[in-house]
ZAPAKOL-433154 format. One record per atom (N, C-alpha, C): residue number from 0; atom name; x, y, z negated. Coordinates in steps of 0.2 Angstrom, whole numbers, always signed. Each point is the difference from the previous one (the first is absolute). Example, Ala and Ser with C-alpha at 12.3 -4.5 7.8 and 13.67 -1.06 7.14 Angstrom:
// ZAPAKOL-433154
     i   at      xx      yy      zz
     0    N     +66     -28     -39
     0   CA      -4      +6      +0
     0    C      +4      +6      +0
     1    N      -2      +5      +4
     1   CA      +4      +6      -1
     1    C      -4      +5      -3
***
This chain:
// ZAPAKOL-433154
     i   at      xx      yy      zz
     0    N     +60     +63     +89
     0   CA      -8      +1      +0
     0    C      -4      -5      -3
     1    N      -4      +2      -4
     1   CA      -5      -4      -4
     1    C      -5      -3      +5
     2    N      -2      -7      -1
     2   CA      -5      -3      +4
     2    C      -7      +3      -2
     3    N      -4      +0      +5
     3   CA      -7      +3      -1
     3    C      -3      -5      -6
     4    N      -4      +4      -4
     4   CA      -3      -4      -5
     4    C      -8      +1      +1
     5    N      -3      -6      +0
     5   CA      -7      +0      +1
     5    C      -3      -2      -7
     6    N      -7      +2      -1
     6   CA      -3      -2      -6
     6    C      -7      -2      +1
     7    N      -3      -3      -5
     7   CA      -7      -2      -1
     7    C      -1      +0      -7
     8    N      -6      -1      -2
     8   CA      -3      +0      -7
     8    C      -4      -7      -1
     9    N      +1      -3      -5
     9   CA      -4      -6      -2
     9    C      -3      +1      -7
    10    N      -6      -2      +0
    10   CA      -3      +0      -7
    10    C      +2      -7      -4
    11    N      +1      +1      -6
    11   CA      +2      -5      -4
    11    C      -3      +0      -7
    12    N      +0      -5      -4
    12   CA      -3      +0      -7
    12    C      +3      +5      -4
    13    N      +6      +3      +2
    13   CA      +4      +5      -4
    13    C      +0      +7      +3
    14    N      -5      +1      +5
    14   CA      +0      +6      +3
    14    C      +3      +0      +7
    15    N      +0      +5      +4
    15   CA      +2      +1      +6
    15    C      +8      -2      +1
    16    N      +2      -4      +4
    16   CA      +7      -1      +2
    16    C      +1      +3      +7
    17    N      +6      +4      +0
    17   CA      +2      +2      +6
    17    C      +6      -4      +3
    18    N      +0      -3      +6
    18   CA      +5      -4      +3
    18    C      +3      +4      +5
    19    N      +7      +0      +0
    19   CA      +4      +3      +6
    19    C      +3      -6      +4
    20    N      +2      +2      +6
    20   CA      +3      -5      +4
    20    C      +4      +3      +5
    21    N      +5      -3      +3
    21   CA      +4      +2      +6
    21    C      -2      -5      +5
    22    N      +3      +0      +6
    22   CA      -1      -5      +5
    22    C      +2      -7      -2
    23    N      +4      +0      -6
    23   CA      +3      -6      -1
    23    C      -3      -4      -7
    24    N      -4      +4      -3
    24   CA      -3      -3      -6
    24    C      -3      +5      -5
    25    N      -2      -3      -6
    25   CA      -3      +5      -5
    25    C      +6      +3      -3
    26    N      +0      +7      -1
    26   CA      +5      +3      -3
    26    C      -2      +3      -7
    27    N      -7      +0      -2
    27   CA      -2      +3      -6
    27    C      -7      -3      -2
    28    N      -1      +0      -7
    28   CA      -6      -2      -2
    28    C      -1      +5      -7
    29    N      -4      +4      +0
    29   CA      -1      +5      -5
    29    C      -7      +0      -3
    30    N      -1      +0      -6
    30   CA      -6      +1      -4
    30    C      -2      +7      +0
    31    N      -6      +2      +0
    31   CA      -2      +6      -1
    31    C      +3      +3      -6
    32    N      +3      +6      +0
    32   CA      +2      +3      -6
    32    C      +7      -3      -2
    33    N      +3      -4      +4
    33   CA      +6      -3      -2
    33    C      +6      +5      -1
    34    N      +5      -1      -4
    34   CA      +6      +4      -1
    34    C      +4      -1      +6
    35    N      +4      +5      +2
    35   CA      +5      -1      +5
    35    C      -3      -1      +7
    36    N      -6      +4      +1
    36   CA      -3      +0      +6
    36    C      +5      +3      +5
    37    N      +0      -3      +6
    37   CA      +5      +2      +5
    37    C      -1      +8      +2
    38    N      +5      +3      +1
    38   CA      +0      +7      +1
    38    C      -2      +2      +8
    39    N      +1      -6      +4
    39   CA      -1      +1      +7
    39    C      -7      -2      +2
    40    N      -5      -1      -5
    40   CA      -6      -2      +2
    40    C      -4      +4      +5
    41    N      +2      +7      +0
    41   CA      -4      +4      +5
    41    C      +2      -2      +7
    42    N      +5      -3      +1
    42   CA      +2      -2      +7
    42    C      -3      -7      +2
    43    N      -3      -3      -4
    43   CA      -3      -7      +1
    43    C      -5      +0      +5
    44    N      -1      -5      +5
    44   CA      -5      +0      +5
    44    C      -5      -5      -2
    45    N      -6      +2      +0
    45   CA      -6      -5      -2
    45    C      +0      -5      +5
    46    N      -1      -7      -2
    46   CA      -1      -5      +4
    46    C      -3      -6      -3
    47    N      -6      -1      +1
    47   CA      -4      -5      -3
    47    C      -1      -6      +4
    48    N      +5      -1      +5
    48   CA      +0      -6      +4
    48    C      +4      -6      -2
    49    N      +1      -4      +5
    49   CA      +3      -7      -2
    49    C      +7      +0      -3
    50    N      +4      +6      +0
    50   CA      +6      +0      -3
    50    C      +0      -2      -7
    51    N      -6      +1      -3
    51   CA      -1      -1      -8
    51    C      -4      -6      -1
    52    N      -2      -4      +5
    52   CA      -4      -6      -1
    52    C      +3      -5      -5
    53    N      +7      -2      +1
    53   CA      +3      -4      -5
    53    C      +0      +2      -7
    54    N      +1      +6      -1
    54   CA      +0      +3      -7
    54    C      -7      +0      -3
    55    N      -5      +2      +4
    55   CA      -7      -1      -2
    55    C      -2      -7      -2
    56    N      +2      -5      +4
    56   CA      -1      -7      -1
    56    C      +3      -2      -7
    57    N      +7      +2      -1
    57   CA      +3      -1      -6
    57    C      -3      +2      -6
    58    N      -2      +7      +1
    58   CA      -3      +3      -6
    58    C      -7      -3      -2
    59    N      -4      -2      +6
    59   CA      -6      -4      -2
    59    C      +1      -6      -3
    60    N      +5      -4      +2
    60   CA      +1      -7      -3
    60    C      +3      +2      -8
    61    N      +4      +4      +0
    61   CA      +3      +2      -7
    61    C      -6      +2      -5
    62    N      -4      +5      +2
    62   CA      -5      +2      -4
    62    C      -6      -5      -1
    63    N      -1      -4      +4
    63   CA      -5      -5      -1
    63    C      +2      -6      -5
    64    N      +7      +0      -2
    64   CA      +2      -5      -4
    64    C      +1      -7      +2
    65    N      -1      +0      +7
    65   CA      +0      -7      +3
    65    C      +7      -2      +3
    66    N      +5      +4      -3
    66   CA      +7      -2      +2
    66    C      +4      +6      +2
    67    N      +6      -2      +3
    67   CA      +5      +6      +1
    67    C      -1      +2      +7
    68    N      -1      -4      +5
    68   CA      -1      +2      +7
    68    C      +7      +1      +3
    69    N      +0      +1      +7
    69   CA      +6      +1      +3
    69    C      +2      +7      +0
    70    N      +6      +2      -2
    70   CA      +2      +6      -1
    70    C      +1      +4      +7
    71    N      -2      +6      +1
    71   CA      +0      +3      +6
    71    C      +8      +2      +1
    72    N      +2      +1      +6
    72   CA      +7      +3      +2
    72    C      +1      +6      -4
    73    N      +6      +1      -3
    73   CA      +1      +6      -4
    73    C      +6      +4      +4
    74    N      +0      +6      -1
    74   CA      +5      +4      +3
    74    C      +2      +6      -5
    75    N      +5      -2      -4
    75   CA      +3      +5      -5
    75    C      +4      +5      +3
    76    N      -3      +6      +1
    76   CA      +3      +6      +4
    76    C      +3      +5      -5
    77    N      -1      -1      -6
    77   CA      +3      +4      -5
    77    C      +5      -4      -5
    78    N      +3      +4      -5
    78   CA      +4      -3      -5
    78    C      +7      -1      +1
    79    N      +4      +1      -5
    79   CA      +7      -1      +0
    79    C      +2      -8      +0
    80    N      +6      -1      +1
    80   CA      +2      -7      +0
    80    C      -2      -3      -7
    81    N      +1      +3      -6
    81   CA      -1      -2      -6
    81    C      -8      -1      -1
    82    N      -4      +5      +2
    82   CA      -7      -1      +0
    82    C      -3      -6      +4
    83    N      +3      -1      +6
    83   CA      -2      -6      +4
    83    C      +2      -6      -3
    84    N      +6      -1      -4
    84   CA      +2      -6      -3
    84    C      -5      -1      -6
    85    N      -2      +5      -4
    85   CA      -5      -1      -5
    85    C      -7      -3      +3
    86    N      -2      +4      +5
    86   CA      -7      -2      +4
    86    C      +1      -7      +2
    87    N      +5      -2      +3
    87   CA      +1      -7      +2
    87    C      -1      -5      -6
    88    N      +3      +2      -5
    88   CA      +0      -5      -6
    88    C      -8      +0      -2
    89    N      -3      +5      +0
    89   CA      -7      +0      -2
    89    C      -4      -5      +4
    90    N      +1      -1      +6
    90   CA      -3      -4      +5
    90    C      +0      -7      -2
    91    N      +5      -2      -5
    91   CA      +1      -7      -2
    91    C      -4      -1      -6
    92    N      -3      +4      -3
    92   CA      -4      -1      -6
    92    C      -7      -3      +2
    93    N      -1      -7      -3
    93   CA      -6      -3      +2
    93    C      -6      +3      -3
    94    N      -5      -1      +4
    94   CA      -7      +2      -2
    94    C      -1      -3      -7
    95    N      -3      +3      -5
    95   CA      -2      -2      -6
    95    C      +6      +0      -5
    96    N      +6      +2      +2
    96   CA      +6      +1      -5
    96    C      +2      +7      +0
    97    N      +4      +1      -5
    97   CA      +3      +7      -1
    97    C      +7      -1      -2
    98    N      +4      +5      +2
    98   CA      +7      +1      -2
    98    C      +1      +7      -4
    99    N      +5      +0      -3
    99   CA      +2      +7      -3
    99    C      +4      +4      +4
   100    N      +1      +6      -1
   100   CA      +4      +5      +4
   100    C      +8      -3      -1
   101    N      +1      -2      -6
   101   CA      +7      -3      -1
   101    C      +1      -6      +4
   102    N      -5      -5      +0
   102   CA      +1      -6      +4
   102    C      +1      +2      +8
   103    N      -3      +5      +2
   103   CA      +1      +2      +7
   103    C      +7      +3      +1
   104    N      +2      +4      -5
   104   CA      +7      +3      +0
   104    C      +5      -6      +0
   105    N      -1      -5      -4
   105   CA      +5      -6      +0
   105    C      -1      -3      +7
   106    N      -5      -1      +3
   106   CA      -1      -4      +6
   106    C      +4      +4      +6
   107    N      +0      +6      +0
   107   CA      +3      +4      +5
   107    C      +7      +1      -1
   108    N      +3      -3      -6
   108   CA      +7      +1      -2
   108    C      +2      +7      -3
   109    N      -5      +3      -3
   109   CA      +1      +7      -3
   109    C      -3      +0      -7
   110    N      +2      -4      -4
   110   CA      -3      -1      -7
   110    C      +0      +7      -4
   111    N      +4      +4      +1
   111   CA      +0      +7      -3
   111    C      -4      +5      +3
   112    N      -3      -2      +5
   112   CA      -4      +5      +4
   112    C      -8      +0      -1
   113    N      -2      -2      -6
   113   CA      -7      -1      -1
   113    C      -4      +6      +2
   114    N      +2      +6      -2
   114   CA      -3      +6      +1
   114    C      -1      +2      +7
   115    N      +6      -1      +4
   115   CA      +0      +1      +7
   115    C      -5      -5      +4
   116    N      +0      -6      -3
   116   CA      -5      -5      +3
   116    C      -7      +2      -1
   117    N      -1      +3      -6
   117   CA      -7      +2      -2
   117    C      -2      +6      +5
   118    N      +5      +4      +1
   118   CA      -1      +6      +5
   118    C      -1      -3      +7
   119    N      +3      -5      +2
   119   CA      -1      -2      +7
   119    C      -6      -4      +0
   120    N      -2      -3      -5
   120   CA      -7      -4      +0
   120    C      -5      +6      +1
   121    N      +0      +5      -4
   121   CA      -5      +5      +1
   121    C      +0      +4      +6
   122    N      +5      -1      +5
   122   CA      +0      +3      +6
   122    C      -2      -6      +6
   123    N      -2      -5      -2
   123   CA      -2      -6      +4
   123    C      -5      +3      +5
   124    N      +1      +0      +7
   124   CA      -5      +3      +4
   124    C      -6      -5      +2
   125    N      +1      -6      -1
   125   CA      -5      -5      +2
   125    C      -2      -4      -6
   126    N      -3      +4      -5
   126   CA      -2      -3      -6
   126    C      -6      -5      +1
   127    N      +0      -5      -4
   127   CA      -5      -5      +0
   127    C      +3      -6      +4
   128    N      +1      +2      +7
   128   CA      +3      -5      +4
   128    C      +7      -2      -2
   129    N      +4      +5      -2
   129   CA      +7      -1      -3
   129    C      -2      +1      -7
   130    N      -1      -5      -4
   130   CA      -3      +0      -7
   130    C      +3      +3      -5
   131    N      +1      +7      +0
   131   CA      +3      +3      -6
   131    C      -4      +0      -6
   132    N      -7      -1      +1
   132   CA      -4      -1      -6
   132    C      +2      -6      -5
   133    N      +4      -4      +3
   133   CA      +2      -6      -4
   133    C      +6      +1      -4
   134    N      +2      +6      -1
   134   CA      +6      +1      -4
   134    C      -3      +4      -6
   135    N      +3      -3      -6
   135   CA      -3      +3      -6
   135    C      +6      +2      -5
   136    N      -1      +3      -5
   136   CA      +5      +2      -5
   136    C      +3      -6      -4
   137    N      +6      +1      -3
   137   CA      +3      -6      -3
   137    C      -4      -2      -6
   138    N      -4      +4      -3
   138   CA      -4      -2      -5
   138    C      -7      -3      +2
   139    N      -1      -1      +7
   139   CA      -6      -2      +2
   139    C      -6      +5      +2
   140    N      +2      +6      -2
   140   CA      -5      +6      +1
   140    C      +0      +1      +8
   141    N      -6      +2      +2
   141   CA      -1      +2      +7
   141    C      +2      +8      +1
   142    N      +7      +0      +0
   142   CA      +3      +7      +1
   142    C      -1      +2      +7
   143    N      -2      +6      +1
   143   CA      +0      +4      +7
   143    C      -2      -4      +6
   144    N      -4      +3      +4
   144   CA      -2      -2      +6
   144    C      -2      +6      +4
   145    N      +3      +1      +6
   145   CA      -2      +6      +4
   145    C      -7      +0      +2
   146    N      -3      -5      +0
   146   CA      -8      -1      +1
   146    C      -4      +1      -6
   147    N      +3      +0      -6
   147   CA      -3      +1      -6
   147    C      +0      -6      -4
   148    N      +1      +0      -7
   148   CA      +0      -6      -4
   148    C      -6      -4      +0
   149    N      -6      +4      +1
   149   CA      -6      -4      +0
   149    C      -1      -4      +6
   150    N      +3      +2      +6
   150   CA      +0      -4      +6
   150    C      +5      -6      -1
   151    N      +6      +1      -3
   151   CA      +4      -5      -2
   151    C      -3      -5      -4
   152    N      -3      +1      -5
   152   CA      -3      -4      -5
   152    C      -6      -4      +5
   153    N      -4      +3      +4
   153   CA      -5      -3      +4
   153    C      +4      -6      +4
   154    N      +5      +3      +4
   154   CA      +3      -5      +4
   154    C      +3      -6      -3
   155    N      +4      +1      -6
   155   CA      +2      -6      -3
   155    C      -5      -4      -3
   156    N      -5      +2      -2
   156   CA      -6      -4      -3
   156    C      -3      -4      +6
   157    N      -1      +4      +6
   157   CA      -2      -3      +6
   157    C      +4      -6      +2
   158    N      +7      +1      -1
   158   CA      +4      -6      +2
   158    C      +1      -5      -5
   159    N      -3      +1      -6
   159   CA      +1      -5      -5
   159    C      +7      +1      -4
   160    N      +3      +6      +0
   160   CA      +6      +1      -3
   160    C      -1      +2      -7
   161    N      -6      +3      -2
   161   CA      -1      +2      -7
   161    C      -5      -4      -3
***
């Protein structure tokens, strides 16, 4: 049985962000119009209460440019073992830095799985907090981002990585 998913919406400089959460933490962060929007969103229950306070506070600090803030509790309720391994590696990319898809593949011990790493990154359910925007192509190009390449560019510029 899947846990109940609650959601709220937050305004940001990049448009409306939808946050989802279980009773254990944030399970999703989606930009308006993002690719790979969850298919179960019709069953989400609206909750604008305190369960999202830590995530709202983190987003406020992040978008203010005043630092990183304290990460809210996360609850990854989706993903294969491989995807979760990739998402865990993304959490280690420092603000203001980037890695390539190949570097992530090397980090997780799957150097020949660059395309699979890219696919897993594209399915990251907690974008921004799990910083998939910090992954770039081997030539330095801003390849793909489920939230849109313009948002990826904005985020990397905001973090001082471009």
